N, CA and C atoms as a LAMMPS dump frame, in Angstrom:
ITEM: TIMESTEP
0
ITEM: NUMBER OF ATOMS
645
ITEM: BOX BOUNDS ff ff ff
-5.0000000000000000e+02 5.0000000000000000e+02
-5.0000000000000000e+02 5.0000000000000000e+02
-5.0000000000000000e+02 5.0000000000000000e+02
ITEM: ATOMS id mol type element x y z
1 1 1 N -196.213 -339.684 -485.072
2 1 2 C -197.02 -339.528 -483.86
3 1 3 C -198.196 -340.508 -483.869
4 2 1 N -198.422 -341.134 -482.739
5 2 2 C -199.578 -342 -482.567
6 2 3 C -200.768 -341.132 -482.178
7 3 1 N -201.837 -341.195 -482.961
8 3 2 C -203.015 -340.367 -482.715
9 3 3 C -203.927 -341.086 -481.725
10 4 1 N -204.28 -340.398 -480.631
11 4 2 C -204.993 -341.018 -479.517
12 4 3 C -206.309 -340.3 -479.242
13 5 1 N -207.356 -341.084 -479.007
14 5 2 C -208.579 -340.55 -478.408
15 5 3 C -208.578 -340.977 -476.947
16 6 1 N -208.681 -339.999 -476.061
17 6 2 C -208.613 -340.228 -474.619
18 6 3 C -209.986 -340.002 -474.002
19 7 1 N -210.432 -340.957 -473.172
20 7 2 C -211.715 -340.823 -472.48
21 7 3 C -211.492 -340.972 -470.987
22 8 1 N -211.775 -339.898 -470.242
23 8 2 C -211.612 -339.866 -468.787
24 8 3 C -212.532 -338.779 -468.244
25 9 1 N -213.385 -339.139 -467.283
26 9 2 C -214.372 -338.158 -466.818
27 9 3 C -213.778 -337.099 -465.913
28 10 1 N -212.684 -337.383 -465.23
29 10 2 C -212.058 -336.4 -464.359
30 10 3 C -211.282 -335.371 -465.165
31 11 1 N -211.674 -334.121 -465.064
32 11 2 C -211.067 -333.073 -465.891
33 11 3 C -209.574 -332.954 -465.648
34 12 1 N -209.154 -332.912 -464.388
35 12 2 C -207.733 -332.739 -464.089
36 12 3 C -206.919 -333.931 -464.574
37 13 1 N -207.42 -335.131 -464.331
38 13 2 C -206.701 -336.319 -464.782
39 13 3 C -206.664 -336.378 -466.303
40 14 1 N -207.772 -336.013 -466.942
41 14 2 C -207.817 -336.028 -468.403
42 14 3 C -206.787 -335.075 -468.994
43 15 1 N -206.736 -333.854 -468.471
44 15 2 C -205.777 -332.878 -468.979
45 15 3 C -204.346 -333.296 -468.657
46 16 1 N -204.153 -333.865 -467.466
47 16 2 C -202.819 -334.325 -467.094
48 16 3 C -202.335 -335.451 -467.99
49 17 1 N -203.223 -336.398 -468.294
50 17 2 C -202.857 -337.501 -469.182
51 17 3 C -202.54 -336.999 -470.583
52 18 1 N -203.337 -336.057 -471.076
53 18 2 C -203.102 -335.518 -472.414
54 18 3 C -201.718 -334.894 -472.504
55 19 1 N -201.341 -334.125 -471.489
56 19 2 C -200.014 -333.513 -471.48
57 19 3 C -198.907 -334.544 -471.374
58 20 1 N -199.141 -335.554 -470.546
59 20 2 C -198.148 -336.613 -470.375
60 20 3 C -197.925 -337.374 -471.675
61 21 1 N -199.005 -337.733 -472.341
62 21 2 C -198.886 -338.5 -473.571
63 21 3 C -198.145 -337.709 -474.65
64 22 1 N -198.384 -336.411 -474.693
65 22 2 C -197.725 -335.58 -475.706
66 22 3 C -196.206 -335.612 -475.555
67 23 1 N -195.73 -335.788 -474.339
68 23 2 C -194.277 -335.841 -474.092
69 23 3 C -193.642 -337.071 -474.71
70 24 1 N -194.451 -338.102 -474.967
71 24 2 C -193.896 -339.374 -475.429
72 24 3 C -194.405 -339.763 -476.823
73 25 1 N -194.687 -338.762 -477.649
74 25 2 C -195.043 -339.038 -479.032
75 25 3 C -196.437 -339.562 -479.24
76 26 1 N -197.349 -339.244 -478.319
77 26 2 C -198.747 -339.661 -478.439
78 26 3 C -199.603 -338.407 -478.545
79 27 1 N -200.184 -338.197 -479.712
80 27 2 C -200.937 -336.977 -480.002
81 27 3 C -202.414 -337.181 -479.67
82 28 1 N -202.895 -336.528 -478.613
83 28 2 C -204.295 -336.662 -478.213
84 28 3 C -205.145 -335.785 -479.125
85 29 1 N -205.832 -336.416 -480.063
86 29 2 C -206.642 -335.668 -481.032
87 29 3 C -208.019 -335.348 -480.476
88 30 1 N -208.428 -336.04 -479.402
89 30 2 C -209.699 -335.743 -478.742
90 30 3 C -209.617 -336.257 -477.315
91 31 1 N -210.089 -335.439 -476.373
92 31 2 C -210.137 -335.819 -474.964
93 31 3 C -211.562 -335.587 -474.478
94 32 1 N -212.246 -336.673 -474.119
95 32 2 C -213.67 -336.597 -473.809
96 32 3 C -213.954 -337.15 -472.415
97 33 1 N -215.202 -336.919 -471.94
98 33 2 C -215.526 -337.27 -470.569
99 33 3 C -216.609 -338.3 -470.377
100 34 1 N -217.132 -338.887 -471.453
101 34 2 C -218.145 -339.931 -471.285
102 34 3 C -218.098 -340.885 -472.465
103 35 1 N -218.8 -342.013 -472.323
104 35 2 C -218.717 -343.082 -473.321
105 35 3 C -219.307 -342.673 -474.666
106 36 1 N -220.41 -341.961 -474.656
107 36 2 C -221.016 -341.532 -475.918
108 36 3 C -220.077 -340.62 -476.7
109 37 1 N -219.44 -339.706 -475.979
110 37 2 C -218.493 -338.802 -476.632
111 37 3 C -217.285 -339.574 -477.156
112 38 1 N -216.904 -340.645 -476.446
113 38 2 C -215.8 -341.488 -476.911
114 38 3 C -216.138 -342.129 -478.254
115 39 1 N -217.312 -342.721 -478.344
116 39 2 C -217.716 -343.365 -479.594
117 39 3 C -217.752 -342.357 -480.746
118 40 1 N -218.275 -341.172 -480.459
119 40 2 C -218.366 -340.14 -481.497
120 40 3 C -216.974 -339.669 -481.92
121 41 1 N -216.07 -339.527 -480.953
122 41 2 C -214.716 -339.055 -481.264
123 41 3 C -213.958 -340.061 -482.116
124 42 1 N -214.147 -341.345 -481.836
125 42 2 C -213.48 -342.374 -482.64
126 42 3 C -214.012 -342.354 -484.068
127 43 1 N -215.328 -342.224 -484.207
128 43 2 C -215.913 -342.167 -485.542
129 43 3 C -215.404 -340.958 -486.319
130 44 1 N -215.171 -339.857 -485.636
131 44 2 C -214.74 -338.633 -486.308
132 44 3 C -213.249 -338.632 -486.63
133 45 1 N -212.408 -339.083 -485.687
134 45 2 C -210.963 -338.916 -485.835
135 45 3 C -210.224 -340.158 -486.326
136 46 1 N -210.848 -341.334 -486.25
137 46 2 C -210.181 -342.572 -486.667
138 46 3 C -208.773 -342.657 -486.076
139 47 1 N -208.652 -342.734 -484.769
140 47 2 C -207.338 -342.679 -484.121
141 47 3 C -206.538 -343.972 -484.297
142 48 1 N -205.274 -343.905 -483.894
143 48 2 C -204.406 -345.08 -483.888
144 48 3 C -204.528 -345.852 -482.58
145 49 1 N -205.089 -345.197 -481.549
146 49 2 C -205.181 -345.821 -480.229
147 49 3 C -206.294 -345.139 -479.44
148 50 1 N -207.024 -345.943 -478.66
149 50 2 C -208.01 -345.417 -477.72
150 50 3 C -207.549 -345.749 -476.309
151 51 1 N -207.53 -344.749 -475.446
152 51 2 C -207.225 -344.938 -474.03
153 51 3 C -208.443 -344.482 -473.245
154 52 1 N -209.081 -345.407 -472.543
155 52 2 C -210.326 -345.063 -471.869
156 52 3 C -210.369 -345.524 -470.427
157 53 1 N -210.968 -344.693 -469.594
158 53 2 C -211.3 -345.096 -468.234
159 53 3 C -212.433 -346.116 -468.318
160 54 1 N -212.602 -346.906 -467.273
161 54 2 C -213.673 -347.901 -467.252
162 54 3 C -214.965 -347.298 -466.72
163 55 1 N -214.891 -346.608 -465.604
164 55 2 C -216.085 -346.025 -464.986
165 55 3 C -216.255 -344.58 -465.432
166 56 1 N -217.361 -344.323 -466.122
167 56 2 C -217.621 -342.978 -466.626
168 56 3 C -219.115 -342.671 -466.533
169 57 1 N -219.49 -341.396 -466.726
170 57 2 C -220.906 -341.027 -466.686
171 57 3 C -221.694 -341.766 -467.768
172 58 1 N -223.007 -341.943 -467.542
173 58 2 C -223.777 -341.397 -466.415
174 58 3 C -223.834 -342.309 -465.191
175 59 1 N -223.548 -343.575 -465.342
176 59 2 C -223.718 -344.515 -464.234
177 59 3 C -222.48 -344.761 -463.413
178 60 1 N -221.311 -344.363 -463.917
179 60 2 C -220.041 -344.583 -463.238
180 60 3 C -219.866 -346.05 -462.842
181 61 1 N -220.22 -346.945 -463.776
182 61 2 C -220.02 -348.37 -463.513
183 61 3 C -219.008 -348.925 -464.514
184 62 1 N -219.481 -349.313 -465.698
185 62 2 C -218.572 -349.906 -466.679
186 62 3 C -218.764 -349.323 -468.073
187 63 1 N -219.276 -348.089 -468.147
188 63 2 C -219.591 -347.492 -469.452
189 63 3 C -218.367 -347.429 -470.376
190 64 1 N -217.225 -347.055 -469.832
191 64 2 C -216.028 -346.944 -470.658
192 64 3 C -215.576 -348.283 -471.202
193 65 1 N -215.66 -349.316 -470.372
194 65 2 C -215.246 -350.641 -470.81
195 65 3 C -216.211 -351.21 -471.841
196 66 1 N -217.508 -350.952 -471.638
197 66 2 C -218.49 -351.392 -472.64
198 66 3 C -218.235 -350.687 -473.974
199 67 1 N -217.893 -349.427 -473.905
200 67 2 C -217.59 -348.69 -475.134
201 67 3 C -216.347 -349.277 -475.809
202 68 1 N -215.356 -349.66 -475.006
203 68 2 C -214.136 -350.253 -475.558
204 68 3 C -214.439 -351.56 -476.28
205 69 1 N -215.27 -352.396 -475.661
206 69 2 C -215.654 -353.664 -476.29
207 69 3 C -216.415 -353.399 -477.59
208 70 1 N -217.317 -352.418 -477.571
209 70 2 C -218.086 -352.075 -478.77
210 70 3 C -217.176 -351.55 -479.881
211 71 1 N -216.177 -350.76 -479.491
212 71 2 C -215.258 -350.225 -480.493
213 71 3 C -214.457 -351.339 -481.157
214 72 1 N -214.027 -352.309 -480.368
215 72 2 C -213.286 -353.428 -480.943
216 72 3 C -214.172 -354.262 -481.875
217 73 1 N -215.451 -354.322 -481.539
218 73 2 C -216.381 -355.067 -482.393
219 73 3 C -216.642 -354.317 -483.701
220 74 1 N -216.843 -353.016 -483.6
221 74 2 C -217.217 -352.221 -484.774
222 74 3 C -216.017 -351.773 -485.6
223 75 1 N -214.844 -351.732 -484.974
224 75 2 C -213.619 -351.323 -485.667
225 75 3 C -212.546 -352.372 -485.4
226 76 1 N -212.644 -353.535 -486.033
227 76 2 C -211.684 -354.617 -485.781
228 76 3 C -210.243 -354.141 -485.976
229 77 1 N -209.419 -354.475 -485.01
230 77 2 C -208.024 -354.083 -485.097
231 77 3 C -207.698 -352.75 -484.465
232 78 1 N -208.717 -351.979 -484.057
233 78 2 C -208.45 -350.701 -483.404
234 78 3 C -207.803 -350.952 -482.037
235 79 1 N -206.592 -350.479 -481.802
236 79 2 C -205.945 -350.685 -480.505
237 79 3 C -206.683 -349.924 -479.398
238 80 1 N -206.97 -350.626 -478.314
239 80 2 C -207.721 -350.051 -477.197
240 80 3 C -207.061 -350.44 -475.881
241 81 1 N -206.878 -349.463 -475.005
242 81 2 C -206.364 -349.714 -473.653
243 81 3 C -207.389 -349.209 -472.647
244 82 1 N -207.816 -350.089 -471.74
245 82 2 C -208.689 -349.702 -470.637
246 82 3 C -207.814 -349.398 -469.422
247 83 1 N -208.076 -348.279 -468.794
248 83 2 C -207.315 -347.84 -467.624
249 83 3 C -208.291 -347.706 -466.469
250 84 1 N -208.11 -348.501 -465.424
251 84 2 C -209.139 -348.59 -464.397
252 84 3 C -208.547 -348.675 -462.997
253 85 1 N -209.444 -348.604 -462.021
254 85 2 C -209.063 -348.823 -460.623
255 85 3 C -209.531 -350.183 -460.123
256 86 1 N -210.218 -350.926 -460.98
257 86 2 C -210.708 -352.235 -460.57
258 86 3 C -210.79 -353.143 -461.789
259 87 1 N -211.084 -354.419 -461.558
260 87 2 C -211.137 -355.411 -462.632
261 87 3 C -212.572 -355.875 -462.819
262 88 1 N -213.122 -355.629 -463.995
263 88 2 C -214.408 -356.2 -464.378
264 88 3 C -214.102 -357.462 -465.165
265 89 1 N -214.232 -358.627 -464.511
266 89 2 C -213.739 -359.855 -465.123
267 89 3 C -214.474 -360.219 -466.406
268 90 1 N -215.796 -360.048 -466.415
269 90 2 C -216.553 -360.431 -467.595
270 90 3 C -216.21 -359.59 -468.807
271 91 1 N -216.289 -358.268 -468.67
272 91 2 C -216.016 -357.39 -469.799
273 91 3 C -214.533 -357.357 -470.14
274 92 1 N -213.668 -357.513 -469.141
275 92 2 C -212.233 -357.583 -469.422
276 92 3 C -211.944 -358.771 -470.321
277 93 1 N -212.586 -359.903 -470.025
278 93 2 C -212.415 -361.086 -470.866
279 93 3 C -212.92 -360.824 -472.278
280 94 1 N -214.051 -360.131 -472.403
281 94 2 C -214.589 -359.807 -473.722
282 94 3 C -213.621 -358.923 -474.502
283 95 1 N -213.012 -357.954 -473.818
284 95 2 C -212.07 -357.062 -474.484
285 95 3 C -210.833 -357.829 -474.94
286 96 1 N -210.271 -358.636 -474.054
287 96 2 C -209.063 -359.376 -474.386
288 96 3 C -209.326 -360.45 -475.431
289 97 1 N -210.564 -360.905 -475.508
290 97 2 C -210.93 -361.94 -476.468
291 97 3 C -210.802 -361.44 -477.898
292 98 1 N -210.684 -360.132 -478.056
293 98 2 C -210.578 -359.564 -479.395
294 98 3 C -209.202 -359.77 -480.004
295 99 1 N -208.241 -360.264 -479.221
296 99 2 C -206.911 -360.551 -479.757
297 99 3 C -205.919 -359.43 -479.507
298 100 1 N -204.947 -359.264 -480.424
299 100 2 C -203.883 -358.285 -480.241
300 100 3 C -204.374 -356.852 -480.313
301 101 1 N -203.519 -355.943 -479.843
302 101 2 C -203.866 -354.534 -479.853
303 101 3 C -204.819 -354.139 -478.755
304 102 1 N -204.727 -354.805 -477.595
305 102 2 C -205.579 -354.472 -476.46
306 102 3 C -204.75 -354.415 -475.188
307 103 1 N -205.272 -353.677 -474.212
308 103 2 C -204.612 -353.603 -472.917
309 103 3 C -205.623 -353.339 -471.818
310 104 1 N -205.285 -353.788 -470.609
311 104 2 C -206.103 -353.514 -469.424
312 104 3 C -205.122 -353.231 -468.289
313 105 1 N -205.04 -351.963 -467.903
314 105 2 C -204.088 -351.528 -466.895
315 105 3 C -204.816 -350.959 -465.688
316 106 1 N -204.237 -351.13 -464.516
317 106 2 C -204.799 -350.592 -463.288
318 106 3 C -204.076 -349.309 -462.911
319 107 1 N -204.837 -348.255 -462.697
320 107 2 C -204.267 -346.937 -462.443
321 107 3 C -203.283 -346.94 -461.282
322 108 1 N -203.663 -347.567 -460.189
323 108 2 C -202.845 -347.515 -458.984
324 108 3 C -201.525 -348.262 -459.135
325 109 1 N -201.411 -349.077 -460.18
326 109 2 C -200.203 -349.88 -460.355
327 109 3 C -199.29 -349.322 -461.447
328 110 1 N -199.662 -348.187 -462.012
329 110 2 C -198.78 -347.508 -462.966
330 110 3 C -197.809 -346.646 -462.168
331 111 1 N -196.548 -347.045 -462.134
332 111 2 C -195.574 -346.365 -461.271
333 111 3 C -194.462 -345.691 -462.063
334 112 1 N -194.382 -345.933 -463.36
335 112 2 C -193.324 -345.344 -464.179
336 112 3 C -193.951 -344.819 -465.47
337 113 1 N -193.867 -343.507 -465.681
338 113 2 C -194.55 -342.91 -466.832
339 113 3 C -193.913 -343.339 -468.147
340 114 1 N -192.608 -343.557 -468.157
341 114 2 C -191.96 -344 -469.387
342 114 3 C -192.411 -345.407 -469.754
343 115 1 N -192.517 -346.286 -468.765
344 115 2 C -193.02 -347.635 -469.028
345 115 3 C -194.464 -347.583 -469.508
346 116 1 N -195.25 -346.709 -468.899
347 116 2 C -196.647 -346.554 -469.294
348 116 3 C -196.742 -346.125 -470.754
349 117 1 N -195.954 -345.118 -471.13
350 117 2 C -195.969 -344.64 -472.512
351 117 3 C -195.496 -345.733 -473.47
352 118 1 N -194.465 -346.474 -473.066
353 118 2 C -193.961 -347.558 -473.917
354 118 3 C -195.022 -348.637 -474.103
355 119 1 N -195.791 -348.886 -473.045
356 119 2 C -196.877 -349.866 -473.126
357 119 3 C -197.93 -349.42 -474.122
358 120 1 N -198.28 -348.144 -474.093
359 120 2 C -199.269 -347.633 -475.042
360 120 3 C -198.774 -347.742 -476.472
361 121 1 N -197.496 -347.442 -476.687
362 121 2 C -196.934 -347.586 -478.026
363 121 3 C -196.977 -349.043 -478.473
364 122 1 N -196.71 -349.96 -477.535
365 122 2 C -196.723 -351.384 -477.882
366 122 3 C -198.121 -351.842 -478.305
367 123 1 N -199.124 -351.392 -477.563
368 123 2 C -200.498 -351.759 -477.916
369 123 3 C -200.886 -351.129 -479.25
370 124 1 N -200.484 -349.88 -479.462
371 124 2 C -200.791 -349.206 -480.729
372 124 3 C -200.182 -349.943 -481.911
373 125 1 N -199.108 -350.689 -481.648
374 125 2 C -198.441 -351.452 -482.704
375 125 3 C -198.987 -352.87 -482.833
376 126 1 N -200.046 -353.173 -482.066
377 126 2 C -200.667 -354.486 -482.173
378 126 3 C -200.34 -355.447 -481.067
379 127 1 N -199.575 -354.993 -480.061
380 127 2 C -199.24 -355.852 -478.939
381 127 3 C -200.337 -355.895 -477.899
382 128 1 N -200.056 -356.582 -476.801
383 128 2 C -201.01 -356.669 -475.701
384 128 3 C -200.332 -356.223 -474.417
385 129 1 N -201.135 -355.748 -473.477
386 129 2 C -200.618 -355.329 -472.176
387 129 3 C -201.704 -355.565 -471.137
388 130 1 N -201.439 -356.484 -470.22
389 130 2 C -202.418 -356.828 -469.194
390 130 3 C -201.73 -356.787 -467.845
391 131 1 N -202.272 -355.987 -466.923
392 131 2 C -201.707 -355.91 -465.585
393 131 3 C -201.737 -357.296 -464.93
394 132 1 N -200.688 -357.675 -464.209
395 132 2 C -200.659 -358.989 -463.559
396 132 3 C -201.854 -359.246 -462.648
397 133 1 N -202.355 -358.221 -461.987
398 133 2 C -203.51 -358.41 -461.113
399 133 3 C -204.759 -358.731 -461.933
400 134 1 N -204.865 -358.125 -463.11
401 134 2 C -205.98 -358.453 -464.003
402 134 3 C -205.883 -359.912 -464.425
403 135 1 N -204.667 -360.338 -464.768
404 135 2 C -204.46 -361.735 -465.145
405 135 3 C -204.893 -362.657 -464.013
406 136 1 N -204.478 -362.323 -462.789
407 136 2 C -204.805 -363.177 -461.644
408 136 3 C -206.311 -363.279 -461.456
409 137 1 N -207.007 -362.148 -461.569
410 137 2 C -208.464 -362.164 -461.399
411 137 3 C -209.147 -362.968 -462.507
412 138 1 N -208.649 -362.822 -463.73
413 138 2 C -209.253 -363.557 -464.838
414 138 3 C -209.002 -365.055 -464.712
415 139 1 N -207.804 -365.404 -464.289
416 139 2 C -207.492 -366.817 -464.16
417 139 3 C -208.266 -367.47 -463.027
418 140 1 N -208.643 -366.692 -462.013
419 140 2 C -209.395 -367.257 -460.895
420 140 3 C -210.867 -367.462 -461.251
421 141 1 N -211.278 -366.933 -462.406
422 141 2 C -212.678 -367.016 -462.817
423 141 3 C -213.063 -368.446 -463.213
424 142 1 N -212.141 -369.135 -463.866
425 142 2 C -212.406 -370.495 -464.309
426 142 3 C -211.151 -371.317 -464.058
427 143 1 N -211.288 -372.429 -463.38
428 143 2 C -210.096 -373.12 -462.922
429 143 3 C -209.823 -374.453 -463.589
430 144 1 N -210.826 -375.154 -464.058
431 144 2 C -210.618 -376.504 -464.565
432 144 3 C -209.549 -376.601 -465.642
433 145 1 N -209.555 -375.761 -466.667
434 145 2 C -208.543 -375.92 -467.718
435 145 3 C -207.111 -375.833 -467.207
436 146 1 N -206.872 -374.998 -466.221
437 146 2 C -205.505 -374.841 -465.73
438 146 3 C -205.055 -375.983 -464.838
439 147 1 N -205.964 -376.882 -464.493
440 147 2 C -205.56 -378.053 -463.72
441 147 3 C -204.57 -378.904 -464.509
442 148 1 N -204.557 -378.72 -465.83
443 148 2 C -203.643 -379.487 -466.67
444 148 3 C -202.205 -378.972 -466.579
445 149 1 N -202.039 -377.752 -466.073
446 149 2 C -200.729 -377.117 -466.089
447 149 3 C -199.989 -377.305 -464.777
448 150 1 N -198.676 -377.381 -464.882
449 150 2 C -197.834 -377.432 -463.685
450 150 3 C -197.748 -376.039 -463.078
451 151 1 N -197.3 -375.917 -461.812
452 151 2 C -197.146 -374.588 -461.208
453 151 3 C -196.242 -373.671 -462.038
454 152 1 N -195.154 -374.208 -462.582
455 152 2 C -194.257 -373.379 -463.383
456 152 3 C -194.934 -372.941 -464.676
457 153 1 N -195.717 -373.829 -465.284
458 153 2 C -196.43 -373.47 -466.513
459 153 3 C -197.476 -372.402 -466.241
460 154 1 N -198.113 -372.468 -465.082
461 154 2 C -199.061 -371.41 -464.707
462 154 3 C -198.339 -370.078 -464.571
463 155 1 N -197.136 -370.11 -463.997
464 155 2 C -196.361 -368.884 -463.831
465 155 3 C -195.978 -368.309 -465.183
466 156 1 N -195.548 -369.159 -466.091
467 156 2 C -195.198 -368.706 -467.433
468 156 3 C -196.432 -368.164 -468.149
469 157 1 N -197.562 -368.839 -467.981
470 157 2 C -198.811 -368.377 -468.595
471 157 3 C -199.171 -366.973 -468.125
472 158 1 N -199.023 -366.73 -466.832
473 158 2 C -199.325 -365.408 -466.294
474 158 3 C -198.419 -364.35 -466.916
475 159 1 N -197.139 -364.664 -467.069
476 159 2 C -196.202 -363.704 -467.652
477 159 3 C -196.455 -363.513 -469.143
478 160 1 N -196.86 -364.58 -469.825
479 160 2 C -197.237 -364.45 -471.231
480 160 3 C -198.41 -363.49 -471.383
481 161 1 N -199.387 -363.631 -470.514
482 161 2 C -200.573 -362.786 -470.587
483 161 3 C -200.262 -361.333 -470.284
484 162 1 N -199.178 -361.079 -469.552
485 162 2 C -198.756 -359.701 -469.299
486 162 3 C -198.156 -359.058 -470.544
487 163 1 N -197.821 -359.875 -471.532
488 163 2 C -197.228 -359.36 -472.755
489 163 3 C -195.721 -359.464 -472.796
490 164 1 N -195.119 -360.227 -471.866
491 164 2 C -193.668 -360.358 -471.842
492 164 3 C -193.185 -361.309 -472.933
493 165 1 N -192.009 -361.028 -473.47
494 165 2 C -191.391 -361.905 -474.457
495 165 3 C -190.744 -363.087 -473.741
496 166 1 N -190.367 -364.107 -474.52
497 166 2 C -189.669 -365.243 -473.936
498 166 3 C -188.382 -364.809 -473.239
499 167 1 N -187.689 -363.839 -473.84
500 167 2 C -186.453 -363.336 -473.238
501 167 3 C -186.73 -362.689 -471.888
502 168 1 N -187.779 -361.863 -471.827
503 168 2 C -188.113 -361.188 -470.57
504 168 3 C -188.562 -362.191 -469.511
505 169 1 N -189.309 -363.202 -469.922
506 169 2 C -189.748 -364.227 -468.97
507 169 3 C -188.546 -364.985 -468.43
508 170 1 N -187.602 -365.309 -469.3
509 170 2 C -186.397 -366.016 -468.867
510 170 3 C -185.64 -365.208 -467.827
511 171 1 N -185.546 -363.895 -468.049
512 171 2 C -184.87 -363.047 -467.056
513 171 3 C -185.638 -363.017 -465.751
514 172 1 N -186.959 -362.908 -465.835
515 172 2 C -187.784 -362.823 -464.63
516 172 3 C -187.677 -364.101 -463.792
517 173 1 N -187.673 -365.248 -464.463
518 173 2 C -187.674 -366.53 -463.754
519 173 3 C -186.27 -367.089 -463.543
520 174 1 N -185.281 -366.394 -464.106
521 174 2 C -183.878 -366.823 -464.008
522 174 3 C -183.723 -368.242 -464.569
523 175 1 N -184.198 -368.419 -465.791
524 175 2 C -184.052 -369.682 -466.511
525 175 3 C -183.624 -369.347 -467.934
526 176 1 N -183.324 -370.374 -468.726
527 176 2 C -182.909 -370.153 -470.113
528 176 3 C -184.122 -369.884 -470.999
529 177 1 N -183.864 -369.233 -472.137
530 177 2 C -184.943 -369.013 -473.096
531 177 3 C -185.466 -370.341 -473.638
532 178 1 N -184.571 -371.318 -473.763
533 178 2 C -184.997 -372.631 -474.24
534 178 3 C -186.006 -373.261 -473.283
535 179 1 N -185.769 -373.071 -471.972
536 179 2 C -186.703 -373.605 -470.982
537 179 3 C -188.054 -372.92 -471.085
538 180 1 N -188.044 -371.6 -471.296
539 180 2 C -189.303 -370.865 -471.457
540 180 3 C -190.036 -371.345 -472.697
541 181 1 N -189.299 -371.528 -473.804
542 181 2 C -189.922 -372.016 -475.021
543 181 3 C -190.57 -373.374 -474.831
544 182 1 N -189.934 -374.227 -474.045
545 182 2 C -190.508 -375.543 -473.767
546 182 3 C -191.789 -375.422 -472.956
547 183 1 N -191.776 -374.534 -471.96
548 183 2 C -192.98 -374.324 -471.156
549 183 3 C -194.123 -373.8 -472.022
550 184 1 N -193.817 -372.855 -472.904
551 184 2 C -194.856 -372.303 -473.791
552 184 3 C -195.447 -373.411 -474.662
553 185 1 N -194.586 -374.245 -475.205
554 185 2 C -195.065 -375.352 -476.017
555 185 3 C -195.957 -376.294 -475.233
556 186 1 N -195.572 -376.567 -473.986
557 186 2 C -196.385 -377.442 -473.137
558 186 3 C -197.745 -376.83 -472.85
559 187 1 N -197.767 -375.512 -472.574
560 187 2 C -199.031 -374.828 -472.285
561 187 3 C -199.973 -374.925 -473.48
562 188 1 N -199.444 -374.616 -474.655
563 188 2 C -200.277 -374.655 -475.862
564 188 3 C -200.781 -376.065 -476.135
565 189 1 N -199.925 -377.06 -475.896
566 189 2 C -200.326 -378.446 -476.142
567 189 3 C -201.38 -378.903 -475.129
568 190 1 N -201.158 -378.588 -473.843
569 190 2 C -202.084 -379.044 -472.803
570 190 3 C -203.441 -378.369 -472.896
571 191 1 N -203.463 -377.14 -473.407
572 191 2 C -204.734 -376.446 -473.579
573 191 3 C -205.264 -376.579 -475.001
574 192 1 N -204.617 -377.48 -475.769
575 192 2 C -205.062 -377.786 -477.134
576 192 3 C -205.062 -376.546 -478.02
577 193 1 N -203.989 -375.754 -477.902
578 193 2 C -203.867 -374.534 -478.691
579 193 3 C -202.767 -374.694 -479.725
580 194 1 N -203.075 -374.528 -481.003
581 194 2 C -202.022 -374.581 -482.022
582 194 3 C -201.18 -373.316 -481.96
583 195 1 N -199.923 -373.382 -482.352
584 195 2 C -199.087 -372.167 -482.401
585 195 3 C -199.732 -371.121 -483.306
586 196 1 N -199.606 -369.851 -482.933
587 196 2 C -200.184 -368.747 -483.695
588 196 3 C -199.112 -367.694 -483.888
589 197 1 N -199.442 -366.574 -484.511
590 197 2 C -198.466 -365.507 -484.669
591 197 3 C -198.089 -364.945 -483.314
592 198 1 N -196.952 -364.245 -483.257
593 198 2 C -196.393 -363.791 -481.984
594 198 3 C -197.326 -362.864 -481.225
595 199 1 N -198.082 -362.03 -481.964
596 199 2 C -198.957 -361.07 -481.3
597 199 3 C -200.016 -361.774 -480.469
598 200 1 N -200.661 -362.766 -481.046
599 200 2 C -201.755 -363.431 -480.346
600 200 3 C -201.292 -364.563 -479.444
601 201 1 N -200.123 -365.115 -479.697
602 201 2 C -199.684 -366.286 -478.948
603 201 3 C -199.579 -366.021 -477.463
604 202 1 N -199.218 -364.794 -477.096
605 202 2 C -199.014 -364.476 -475.686
606 202 3 C -200.298 -364.495 -474.869
607 203 1 N -201.432 -364.383 -475.531
608 203 2 C -202.695 -364.388 -474.791
609 203 3 C -203.607 -365.548 -475.161
610 204 1 N -203.197 -366.379 -476.111
611 204 2 C -204.063 -367.47 -476.554
612 204 3 C -204.474 -368.386 -475.408
613 205 1 N -203.522 -368.74 -474.555
614 205 2 C -203.837 -369.664 -473.468
615 205 3 C -204.851 -369.063 -472.507
616 206 1 N -204.68 -367.788 -472.177
617 206 2 C -205.613 -367.129 -471.277
618 206 3 C -207 -367.037 -471.911
619 207 1 N -207.061 -366.709 -473.191
620 207 2 C -208.358 -366.575 -473.853
621 207 3 C -209.087 -367.918 -473.938
622 208 1 N -208.369 -368.969 -474.247
623 208 2 C -208.986 -370.29 -474.291
624 208 3 C -209.502 -370.683 -472.908
625 209 1 N -208.719 -370.349 -471.899
626 209 2 C -209.118 -370.619 -470.516
627 209 3 C -210.429 -369.919 -470.192
628 210 1 N -210.557 -368.66 -470.597
629 210 2 C -211.765 -367.885 -470.275
630 210 3 C -212.982 -368.384 -471.033
631 211 1 N -212.751 -368.989 -472.196
632 211 2 C -213.87 -369.497 -472.989
633 211 3 C -214.277 -370.927 -472.604
634 212 1 N -213.535 -371.549 -471.716
635 212 2 C -213.774 -372.955 -471.402
636 212 3 C -215.179 -373.17 -470.833
637 213 1 N -215.944 -374.135 -471.343
638 213 2 C -217.291 -374.392 -470.84
639 213 3 C -217.289 -375.019 -469.438
640 214 1 N -216.141 -375.46 -468.986
641 214 2 C -216.058 -376.084 -467.669
642 214 3 C -215.625 -375.115 -466.589
643 215 1 N -215.517 -373.825 -466.957
644 215 2 C -215.07 -372.847 -465.983
645 215 3 C -216.151 -372.469 -464.989
C-alpha cells in the first residue's frame, strides 16, 4: 500500500478522495484541511506520497502549493501531487523544478478515476504527471528558448512534459518510436540538455525552458 497524506479544505471532497484512493491501493494515513496541518502530518507520518489542494485556509490563495514546494525542499525525493482548479505558473515551475516524483493536475480535467489512481501510483514511484493545460501555461511564460524548436518538436516536448513514454507519444502522433526518439534527441540538443535518466528526461526540456534568463 502507498501511504498518502491528503490535504483538502473541503470536508466532503476530502472524505470522498480518501475513500476513492483506498479502492486503488492508496492508504490515506492523514487527511487534513490546511497547509500547517499538512506539514505537521508529513513530519509525523513520513508518507510515500502527498496529495494536496493548491488553495487552502487561511488565505485560499496558494497555501497548499507553497507547502508542497517547501516539502520538496525539506524532504528531497518526497513524491508530491498538487491538485488544483487553476495554474499558478511561478510556484508550479518551482514544484516541477524539483525533478521526478512530482505532479500538477487540474481537478476539472480528471475524468477517469482509474487513470487518476494510476497517475498517483506513477508519481509515488518517482515519475512525473503534468496536465497538458499546465504545460501550455508554463510554456507560454517564456518563449525565447522554444524558438529553437520546430512545431513538431514543441508538440513532442509538450507530451514529454505530460509524462508520456516514447511509445505513448508515437501512438498519439501516429509516428514510429524511432521518429519520437529523434525528436527527443533534437530537443535536448537544441536546448543544450545532456541525456539524463528516464525519470527526469521527460521534464528536463521544460525545466530548462522555465529557468531561461531570456524568458
